[in-house]
N, C-alpha and C positions, 0 to 999 in steps of 0.2 A: 217399295218400287220393284217390279219385275226388272231383272237385268236379262240381256239377250247375248248369245254369242255372237262374236264378231270374227270371221273367219276371212282369210286372204287368200285368193286363188295364187298357185305358183307364179303367174305372170305378174300379178300384183307386187310379189316379193322380188322379182326380177326389177321391176319398175323402182322399188325402194333402193335396191343396190345400185341401180343406174344414177338415180337422183344422188345418193351418197356420194359415189364415185367422181360424178361430174363436179359437185361443190368442192369435194376433198382437195382436189388438183390446187384449186386457189386459196381454200380456207377451210381447214379441217375443224376449227371450232364451229363455223358457221354450217358445216354438212351436218355436225352430230346435234346441233340446234334445230335444224331444219327436219331431220329425222325425229326428234322428240316432239315437234311440233305436230307434225303428219300424225303420229301415234297416239297422242294426245287427242287430237281431233277425231281420229277413229273410235278410240276407247268411249268418247260421248255417245257414240252410237248404241252402246251397250244399255244406256238409258233412255235414249231418244232415238229409235231407227227410223222414225219418220221425219225427222228434223231436216234432212236434206231436200234440197229442191228437186222437183221432178224435171225430167230433160224435155226440151222443146222440140228435139227431133221426132217428127211423127213417126219414122221407122222404128225408133227406139221406144217410144211410148208405149208400145204393146207388151213390152217386157217389165214395166214398170221400174225403170231405172231411177234412181236418185243420185244426186251428187253433192259433195261437200266441196267448198273452196277453201284450200288452204294455201293462199297466195303465195307463189305464183303456179301452185299445183292445183289439181281438182282429182277428187277421189271419186270413182264410180262404184255404185253399188246396188244391190238388190236386197229386199226384205222379204225372205221365202221361208215360210213354215218357222216363224219365231227365230230365225237366223239371219244375221247380216251377212251378206257375202261381198266382200270387196273384189271387184274385177279388174279395176286398173287404177293407178295413180300417176296421171300425166301432168306435163307441163301445158298451160292454158295456151302457149303459143303453138302447139302440135296440133295435127288435124284430128283432134280426139275423136270426133264422131267416126271418122273412117276407122281409126284404131280400135275403137270399142265394137264396132261392127264386126271387124276381123276377129275379134276375141271370141264373139258370139258364135262363129262359125266353127271354131276350134272346140 
């Protein structure tokens, strides 16, 4: 089975830092577990890059974004030239369509 490279954009690394720091305040063990869970889910994309659901937002469909739910977070990615690029990892309660669109402008 072919493995694909999974790379995170700098803003996705920032998202991970913010998630970890936020949870760490109340529960350091839970922060570590959540980060491990997110990274495990992203590593699955090495083997199954098309496993994420396509976005329903019409404006984002033209970019072929997919998402992986890692409750309560969502990782947004694109599969381009045999590489999985993670754009953002956001809490599902946030205005993620707006934040993702803003990321595309940068």
